[in-house]
Steps between C-alpha positions, in 0.01 A plus 500: 500500500794737515681305238197517271480880555872533411441302177206711409696819558795371291266409217337845506836668510625293197180583305537873574867494403434323172216742419746790533786327313572596137347273246745250359425600139624853559858602478504588868344162587764324294771700677369389839474144385858503372624650826302242698668224293849643568542631143645828619632643175179420311292637784696823503468536121125443515455739801681771308279435193190515722615836641557638148149378395345659813674832435382497136138454606524721809403207737656607828389190686667264252812711496534488882434125497762451223750695707416289808553187285834645395587550868505121535817491284813494714678836495182680368308520828584854612484673159185324391317563830600873502384533140172328595463739788551802275235373251246411772557830686460713182167318441389560864367141505497394865460132415813513279686703756417242770610211275831671432549585867447136592748383235750760620461382860540134398813581296638742769502785249466852640252723330496878514255647740242733365513858629167686531 
C-alpha cells in the first residue's frame, strides 16, 4: 500500500511539474528542451531570445523563467539568478521570488537581503 501511495504521489508531482513547464512550442520551452538534451549553446541562445521576447512584451514571469533557464548554463548560474531576483523583486511577485530563492539555494548563490 505504501508503494502504491508513493507511485501516486510521484505521478501527481510529475503532472503538476509538467503543467507549470513552458510549452515546447515557445522559445522558452525550446530552450529548456535544448538544455535538457545537453545542447548547452543552443539552450543558452534560446533562453536569451526568450528573455528578449519577454522584455519586449513586458512579461515578467517569462523573463524570470528565461533567466532561470539561462542559470542552467555552466558559468551563468550566479549572474542569471541575480538578474532573475532583481526582475522578480521589482515586480513584487511572491511566487517568482520564491522560485528564484529556491534556484539560488540549489545553486549556492547568495542573494541580497531586503531591508525594510
